[in-house]
C-alpha positions in Angstrom: -2.6 12.3 -25.2 -4.2 14.7 -22.6 -0.7 15.8 -21.5 -0.5 13.1 -18.8 2.9 12.5 -17.3 3.8 9.1 -15.9 5.1 9.0 -12.4 7.1 6.1 -10.9 6.0 5.5 -7.3 6.8 3.5 -4.2 3.3 2.1 -3.9 0.4 1.5 -6.3 -2.6 3.1 -4.7 -0.9 6.2 -3.2 1.1 6.6 -6.4 -2.0 6.5 -8.5 -3.7 9.1 -6.3 -0.7 11.4 -6.4 -0.3 11.2 -10.2 -4.1 11.7 -10.7 -4.3 14.7 -8.4 -1.2 16.3 -9.9 -2.6 15.8 -13.4 -5.7 17.7 -12.3 -3.8 20.6 -10.7 -3.3 19.6 -7.1 0.4 19.2 -6.4 0.6 16.6 -3.7 3.4 14.0 -3.2 2.9 10.3 -2.8 4.1 10.2 0.8 1.7 13.0 1.7 -1.2 11.1 0.1 -0.2 7.9 2.0 0.3 9.7 5.3 -2.9 11.8 5.2 -4.9 8.7 4.4 -3.6 7.1 7.6 -2.6 4.1 5.5 0.2 2.8 7.7 -0.9 -0.2 9.8 -0.2 -3.8 10.5 -2.6 -6.8 10.6 -2.1 -10.5 10.9 -5.3 -12.1 9.6 -5.1 -16.0 9.8 -8.7 -16.4 8.9 -8.3 -14.7 5.5 -6.2 -16.7 3.0 -4.1 -15.5 0.1 -2.7 -18.4 -1.8 -3.5 -20.7 1.1 -1.6 -18.6 3.6 -2.8 -16.0 6.1 -3.1 -12.4 5.0 -0.5 -10.1 6.5 -1.1 -6.5 5.8 1.3 -3.6 6.3 -1.2 -0.9 5.2 -4.9 -0.2 5.3 -7.3 -2.2 3.1 -7.5 -1.7 -0.6 -9.6 1.4 -1.7 -9.1 2.9 1.8 -6.4 5.4 0.5 -8.8 6.5 -2.3 -11.7 6.9 0.2 -9.6 8.6 2.9 -8.1 11.0 0.5 -11.5 11.9 -0.8 -12.8 12.5 2.8 -9.8 14.3 4.2 -9.1 16.6 1.3 -12.8 17.1 0.6 -12.3 15.9 -3.0 -15.3 14.5 -4.8 -14.4 11.1 -6.3 -16.5 8.8 -8.3 -16.0 5.1 -7.7 -17.7 2.7 -10.0 -17.9 -1.1 -10.0 -19.7 -3.4 -12.6 -21.5 -6.7 -12.7 -20.7 -7.3 -16.3 -17.3 -7.2 -18.1 -18.7 -5.5 -21.3 -20.3 -2.7 -19.3 -17.1 -2.1 -17.4 -15.1 -1.9 -20.6 -17.6 0.4 -22.3 -17.6 2.7 -19.3 -13.8 2.9 -19.3 -13.8 3.7 -23.0 -16.4 6.4 -22.7 -14.5 8.1 -19.8 -11.3 8.0 -21.9 -13.2 9.5 -24.8 -14.1 12.4 -22.4 -10.4 13.0 -21.9 -10.4 11.7 -18.3 -7.6 9.7 -16.7 -9.0 6.8 -14.7 -7.7 4.7 -11.8 -8.5 1.0 -11.8 -8.1 -2.0 -9.5 -6.7 -5.1 -11.1 -5.0 -8.5 -10.6 -1.3 -8.6 -11.1 -1.5 -12.1 -12.4 -3.4 -11.2 -15.6 -1.4 -8.1 -16.6 0.8 -9.3 -19.5 3.4 -6.5 -19.3 4.5 -7.9 -15.9 7.4 -10.3 -16.2 6.2 -13.9 -15.5 8.2 -14.2 -12.3 6.4 -11.2 -10.9 2.9 -12.4 -11.6 0.9 -13.9 -8.8 -2.8 -13.8 -7.7 -3.0 -10.4 -6.0 -6.2 -8.6 -6.8 -5.6 -5.2 -5.3 -3.1 -3.7 -7.7 -3.9 -0.1 -8.8 -3.0 1.6 -12.0 -3.9 4.6 -14.1 -5.4 4.4 -17.6 -4.8 7.6 -19.6 -5.7 6.7 -23.2 -6.5 4.0 -25.8 -5.0 3.4 -29.3 -6.8 0.8 -31.3 -7.2 -2.2 -29.0 -4.4 -1.2 -26.6 -4.9 0.8 -23.4 -2.2 3.3 -22.4 -1.3 2.6 -18.8 0.6 4.4 -16.1 1.5 1.6 -13.7 3.3 3.1 -10.7 5.7 0.2 -10.2 7.2 0.7 -13.7 9.7 3.3 -14.8 7.8 4.1 -17.9 4.2 3.9 -19.1 3.1 0.6 -20.7 0.5 -0.7 -23.1 -2.1 -3.5 -22.5 -4.5 -5.3 -24.8 -8.2 -4.5 -23.9 -9.0 -8.2 -23.4 -6.1 -8.7 -21.0 -7.0 -5.6 -19.0 -10.6 -6.7 -18.7 -9.5 -10.0 -17.4 -7.3 -8.3 -14.8 -10.2 -6.0 -13.8 -12.8 -8.7 -13.4 -10.9 -11.6 -11.9 -12.5 -13.5 -9.0 -11.2 -14.3 -5.5 -10.1 -12.4 -2.4 -10.4 -8.6 -2.9 -11.9 -9.2 -6.3 -11.8 -5.7 -8.1 -15.3 -6.0 -9.7 -14.0 -3.7 -12.5 -13.5 -0.8 -10.1 -12.8 2.5 -11.8 -12.3 5.8 -10.0 -11.7 9.4 -10.9 -12.1 12.9 -9.4 -15.2 15.0 -10.1 -14.2 18.1 -8.1 -10.9 19.0 -6.5 -10.6 22.1 -4.1 -8.0 24.6 -5.2 -7.1 25.8 -1.6 -6.4 23.0 0.9 -5.0 23.7 4.3 -2.9 20.6 5.0 -2.0 21.4 8.6 -5.2 20.3 10.5 -5.3 17.1 8.3 -1.7 16.3 9.2 -2.3 16.8 12.9 -5.3 14.6 12.9 -3.7 11.9 10.7 -0.5 11.7 12.8 -2.3 11.2 16.0 -4.8 8.8 14.6 -2.1 6.6 13.1 -0.1 6.5 16.3 -3.1 5.7 18.5 -4.4 3.0 16.2 -1.1 1.2 16.2 -0.5 1.6 19.9 -3.9 1.1 21.4 -6.0 -1.0 19.1 -8.2 -3.4 21.1 -8.0 -6.0 18.3 -5.4 -8.7 19.1 -4.4 -9.2 15.5 -3.9 -5.5 14.5 -1.4 -2.8 15.2 1.6 -3.7 17.4 -0.5 -6.6 18.9 -0.8 -8.0 15.4 3.0 -8.1 15.1 3.3 -10.0 18.4 0.6 -12.4 17.2 2.6 -13.1 14.1 5.8 -13.5 16.2 3.9 -16.2 18.2 2.8 -17.9 15.0 6.4 -18.1 13.8 7.4 -19.8 17.1 4.7 -22.4 16.6 6.2 -23.3 13.2 8.8 -25.4 15.1 6.2 -28.1 15.5 4.8 -27.9 12.0 5.9 -29.8 8.8 9.2 -28.4 7.6 7.9 -27.7 4.1 4.9 -25.8 5.4 7.1 -23.8 7.8 9.3 -22.7 4.9 6.3 -21.8 2.8 4.9 -19.8 5.7 8.1 -17.9 6.2 8.5 -17.3 2.4 4.9 -16.0 2.4 5.9 -13.4 5.1 8.7 -12.2 2.9 6.5 -12.0 -0.2 3.8 -10.1 1.7 6.4 -7.8 3.1 8.6 -7.1 0.1 6.7 -7.9 -3.1 3.0 -7.1 -2.6 2.6 -3.4 -2.8 5.5 -1.8 -1.0 5.6 -4.1 1.9 6.7 -3.7 5.5 9.9 -1.8 5.1 8.7 0.2 2.1 5.6 1.5 3.8 7.7 2.6 6.8 10.1 4.5 4.4 7.1 6.1 2.7 5.6 7.2 6.1 9.0 8.5 7.2 9.0 10.7 4.1 5.5 11.9 5.0 6.7 12.9 8.5 9.7 14.7 7.0 7.6 16.6 4.5 5.1 17.4 7.3 7.9 18.8 9.5 8.7 21.3 6.8 5.1 22.4 6.6 5.3 23.0 10.4 8.5 25.1 10.2 10.9 22.2 10.8 9.0 20.7 13.7 11.6 18.8 15.8 9.1 16.1 16.9 8.1 15.2 13.4 11.8 15.3 12.2 12.8 12.9 15.0 9.8 10.7 14.3 10.8 10.6 10.7 14.4 9.4 11.5 13.1 6.8 13.9 10.6 5.4 11.3 13.4 5.2 8.8 15.4 3.1 11.2 12.4 0.9 11.7 12.2 0.4 8.0 15.8 -0.8 8.0 14.9 -3.3 10.7 12.0 -4.7 8.6 14.5 -5.2 5.7 16.8 -7.0 8.1 13.9 -9.2 9.2 13.1 -10.2 5.6 16.8 -10.9 4.9 17.0 -13.1 8.0 14.0 -15.1 6.8 15.3 -15.4 3.2 18.7 -16.7 4.5 17.1 -19.2 6.9 14.9 -20.7 4.1 17.9 -21.2 1.8 20.2 -22.5 4.5 20.7 -26.2 5.0 20.8 -25.6 8.8 17.8 -25.9 11.0 15.7 -22.8 11.0 16.1 -20.7 14.1 12.4 -19.8 14.6 13.1 -18.2 18.0 15.6 -15.6 16.5 13.1 -14.7 13.7 10.3 -14.3 16.2 12.5 -12.2 18.6 13.5 -10.0 15.7 9.8 -9.2 15.0 9.2 -8.5 18.7 12.2 -6.1 18.6 10.6 -4.3 15.6 7.3 -4.0 17.4 9.0 -2.4 20.3 10.9 0.0 18.1 7.7 1.0 16.3 6.0 1.6 19.6 8.7 4.2 20.4 8.0 6.0 17.1 4.3 6.2 17.8 4.9 7.5 21.3 7.1 10.1 19.8 4.5 11.0 17.2 1.9 11.6 20.0 4.2 14.3 21.4 3.5 16.4 18.3 1.6 19.5 19.3 1.3 21.3 15.9 -1.0 24.2 15.5 -3.2 24.5 12.4 
């Protein structure tokens, strides 16, 4: 089946891009895709609801990794959406008949191969489709160890679900991939852009300011209904640890990008140190999630102040990483 090899990944969109580009001859790792796309971020968006709770994002918006990879690596990608389910399925089938592997945006909730406890209404899950046998699509889903199968009707439902970040049947695939790409100038630009956007964004709900805004929102839960407060805290953990890769996972992924970049720049010390610091920040995010999980399960009163302070501490630690990254003076 077109010699495609499934690749288990840390995150769906960067994993799909890495697998896709490797299949077509460009050997690029998932952390490198994620880092070059400048996908690391943070945003607290109380005006956008996901399951009735505010959207908390630890990475850039869906499709941004695909679009940034296309732009930065000068890869020609084709992105297609559809107004009708039948047209979307027919187009997918025709692309597979041509021997292409195709990326798709879907809803986790309608994918039957996900265990029931893992299904929820999240419409920005990316996967690769590499073939079809009878009525079943052959799927490389980055979050699974092995490739899976999915009935055509179920996949169509997952591709055309409604709601926030509705996928609209999105399909994407490369049309032209350069054979000789100099990663150095792209790394230099991406590292500085990520650091500046996190440190200096003027938007009060994005970057490090966004983390502090969420910390304030956590403090305000003291005066809220207890059930709501627990749901809100549980939502933070779900957004961090279950949707995509989450807060800690994205920091680990970016740490790997910095480490890989340091090798490209002959073991650059600033990048190596930044990588270690980001790894430690990832550990702090995991501690934060564990603190919340324990507080929700405990019969004791929730210590909102400690949880809020932990997030402030993380924002301060992340600030140090970005300041260190800005010291990077690599030459392309």
